[in-house]
C-alpha positions as CSV (number, residue, x, y, z in Angstrom):
1,M,84.9,132.4,-36.1
2,K,82.7,135.3,-37.2
3,Q,81.1,137.6,-34.6
4,Q,77.6,136.4,-33.7
5,I,74.6,138.5,-34.8
6,Y,71.7,138.7,-32.5
7,Y,68.0,138.7,-33.6
8,G,64.7,138.8,-31.8
9,Y,61.3,137.6,-32.8
10,C,58.0,138.7,-31.2
11,R,54.5,137.7,-32.1
12,V,51.4,139.5,-30.8
13,S,47.8,138.8,-31.5
14,S,44.7,141.0,-31.3
15,I,43.7,139.3,-28.0
16,G,45.6,138.5,-24.9
17,Q,49.2,139.5,-25.9
18,N,51.4,142.2,-24.4
19,E,53.6,143.6,-27.2
20,D,55.5,146.0,-25.0
21,R,56.6,143.2,-22.6
22,Q,58.3,141.3,-25.4
23,L,60.0,144.4,-26.9
24,I,61.3,145.4,-23.5
25,A,62.7,141.9,-23.0
26,M,64.5,142.2,-26.3
27,E,65.9,145.6,-25.4
28,E,67.2,144.2,-22.1
29,K,69.1,141.6,-24.0
30,K,70.7,144.3,-26.1
31,I,69.1,143.1,-29.4
32,P,69.5,145.9,-32.0
33,A,66.1,147.4,-32.8
34,E,66.6,146.8,-36.5
35,N,67.1,143.1,-35.8
36,I,63.8,142.7,-34.0
37,Y,61.0,141.2,-36.1
38,V,57.4,141.5,-35.1
39,D,54.3,139.8,-36.5
40,R,51.0,141.2,-35.4
41,Q,48.5,138.5,-36.0
42,S,46.9,135.5,-34.4
43,G,48.7,132.2,-34.0
44,K,45.9,130.4,-35.8
45,D,48.2,130.0,-38.8
46,F,51.9,130.3,-39.5
47,N,51.8,132.6,-42.5
48,R,53.9,135.3,-40.8
49,P,55.8,137.6,-43.2
50,Q,58.2,139.0,-40.6
51,Y,59.1,135.5,-39.3
52,K,59.8,134.3,-42.8
53,R,62.1,137.3,-43.4
54,L,63.9,136.7,-40.2
55,V,64.5,133.0,-40.7
56,R,66.1,133.7,-44.1
57,K,68.8,135.6,-42.2
58,L,69.6,132.9,-39.7
59,N,72.8,130.8,-40.0
60,Q,75.5,129.3,-37.8
61,N,76.7,132.8,-36.8
62,T,73.3,134.0,-35.5
63,V,71.5,133.8,-32.2
64,L,67.7,134.1,-32.1
65,Y,66.0,135.3,-29.0
66,I,62.3,134.7,-28.3
67,S,60.4,135.6,-25.1
68,S,58.7,132.3,-24.7
69,I,58.5,129.0,-26.5
70,D,55.0,129.5,-27.8
71,R,56.3,132.4,-30.0
72,L,57.6,129.7,-32.4
73,G,54.3,128.0,-33.2
74,R,50.6,127.5,-32.4
75,N,50.9,123.9,-31.2
76,Y,53.2,121.2,-30.0
77,K,54.0,119.9,-33.5
78,E,54.8,123.3,-35.0
79,I,57.0,124.3,-32.1
80,Q,59.0,121.2,-32.4
81,E,59.3,121.6,-36.2
82,Q,60.4,125.2,-36.1
83,W,62.9,124.5,-33.3
84,H,64.5,121.7,-35.3
85,Y,64.5,123.8,-38.5
86,I,66.2,126.8,-36.9
87,S,68.7,124.8,-34.7
88,K,69.5,121.9,-37.0
89,V,68.9,123.1,-40.6
90,K,69.8,126.8,-40.3
91,K,72.3,125.9,-37.5
92,S,71.4,129.1,-35.6
93,D,71.4,129.2,-31.8
94,I,68.1,129.8,-30.0
95,V,67.5,131.4,-26.6
96,V,64.2,131.3,-24.8
97,I,64.2,134.3,-22.5
98,D,61.7,133.1,-19.9
99,M,63.2,129.6,-19.8
100,P,67.1,129.7,-19.4
101,L,67.4,125.9,-19.8
102,L,66.4,126.4,-23.4
103,D,69.6,128.0,-24.7
104,T,71.3,126.0,-27.4
105,R,74.6,127.8,-26.7
106,R,74.9,125.8,-23.5
107,G,75.2,122.1,-23.0
108,K,76.1,121.1,-26.6
109,D,77.3,117.7,-25.4
110,L,75.1,114.6,-25.5
111,M,73.7,115.0,-22.0
112,G,73.0,118.7,-22.5
113,T,71.2,118.1,-25.7
114,F,69.2,115.3,-24.2
115,L,68.1,117.5,-21.3
116,S,67.2,120.4,-23.6
117,D,65.1,118.1,-25.8
118,I,63.1,116.8,-22.8
119,V,62.5,120.4,-21.5
120,L,61.5,121.5,-25.0
121,Q,59.0,118.7,-25.4
122,V,57.4,119.3,-22.0
123,L,57.2,123.0,-22.5
124,S,55.8,122.6,-26.0
125,F,53.0,120.4,-24.7
126,V,52.3,122.9,-21.8
127,A,52.2,125.8,-24.3
128,E,49.7,124.1,-26.5
129,N,47.5,123.1,-23.6
130,E,47.7,126.6,-22.1
131,R,46.8,128.2,-25.4
132,H,43.7,126.0,-25.6
133,N,42.7,127.0,-22.1
134,I,43.4,130.7,-22.7
135,K,41.4,130.7,-25.9
136,Q,38.4,129.2,-24.1
137,R,38.6,131.7,-21.2
138,Q,39.0,134.6,-23.6
139,A,36.0,133.6,-25.6
140,E,33.9,133.3,-22.4
141,G,35.2,136.6,-21.1
142,I,34.6,138.5,-24.4
143,A,31.1,137.1,-24.7
144,A,30.3,138.2,-21.2
145,A,31.8,141.7,-21.7
146,K,30.0,142.2,-25.0
147,A,26.8,141.3,-23.3
148,R,27.5,144.2,-20.9
149,G,28.1,146.6,-23.8
150,V,31.9,146.7,-23.4
151,K,33.8,147.9,-26.5
152,F,37.3,146.4,-27.2
153,G,40.5,147.9,-28.6
154,R,42.6,150.8,-27.6
155,P,42.9,154.0,-29.8
156,K,45.8,153.7,-32.2
157,I,48.6,156.2,-31.5
158,P,49.1,158.3,-34.6
159,I,52.6,158.7,-36.1
160,P,54.0,162.1,-35.1
161,E,54.5,164.7,-37.9
162,N,58.3,164.7,-37.2
163,F,58.6,160.9,-37.2
164,N,60.3,160.5,-40.6
165,D,63.0,163.0,-39.8
166,V,63.6,161.6,-36.4
167,Y,63.6,158.0,-37.7
168,E,66.3,158.8,-40.3
169,R,68.5,160.5,-37.6
170,W,68.0,157.4,-35.4
171,K,68.7,155.0,-38.2
172,N,71.9,156.9,-39.1
173,K,72.9,156.6,-35.4
174,E,72.9,160.4,-35.0
175,I,70.7,160.0,-31.9
176,N,69.8,157.0,-29.7
177,A,66.4,155.4,-29.3
178,E,65.7,157.3,-26.0
179,K,66.4,160.7,-27.6
180,A,64.4,159.7,-30.7
181,A,61.4,158.7,-28.6
182,G,61.5,161.9,-26.7
183,L,61.6,164.0,-29.8
184,C,58.5,162.2,-31.0
185,G,56.7,162.4,-27.7
186,L,56.6,158.6,-27.5
187,T,57.7,156.0,-25.1
188,R,60.8,154.0,-26.2
189,S,58.8,150.8,-26.8
190,T,56.2,152.7,-28.8
191,F,58.9,154.4,-30.9
192,Y,60.4,150.9,-31.7
193,N,56.9,149.8,-32.6
194,K,56.4,152.7,-35.0
195,A,59.9,152.2,-36.5
196,M,59.1,148.6,-37.2
197,E,55.7,149.5,-38.8
198,F,57.5,152.0,-40.9
199,E,60.2,149.6,-42.0
200,S,57.7,146.8,-42.8
201,R,55.8,149.1,-45.2
202,R,59.1,149.8,-47.1
203,F,59.6,146.1,-48.0
């Protein structure tokens, strides 16, 4: 049997998502930075270029990590469809970091599969319901904040002048991510962020 390859998928939207938390969770699971795919857009549609690139790489020798079940889709139906496509059609394993019961590497017998399916259905419903509630609360909060004159958005961190050189050294495994981040004056998660932005522009 071939050695398994580990991938991670993160999705962040302009409102209410913590990108660093997902990236740190992937790092803790030892997912190679070059195997982490990030889409930065709302879940209102599933036109996600990085997700599509990732799914093409999945097969019976891969394991896909996601931080939570709602990273797979915007609603109950989509989550179920994507889970089935990845696990049954692509035959890749899936691990949901914040829900250890959802790990297709475990319990592949009939009872294990049955229990996993029940948990998946319940969590998919909860995710859709929670997304609806969050969206409503966010809309109310934003409207109230705007009425008070609050401006949204944090300043974008510019790419350091030495980033290209440091990136190439890191990509060639001459230095590790911690060293690369330090040379650029960035946190490790921000360095990963900039590296993925840089790579996405090259494809």
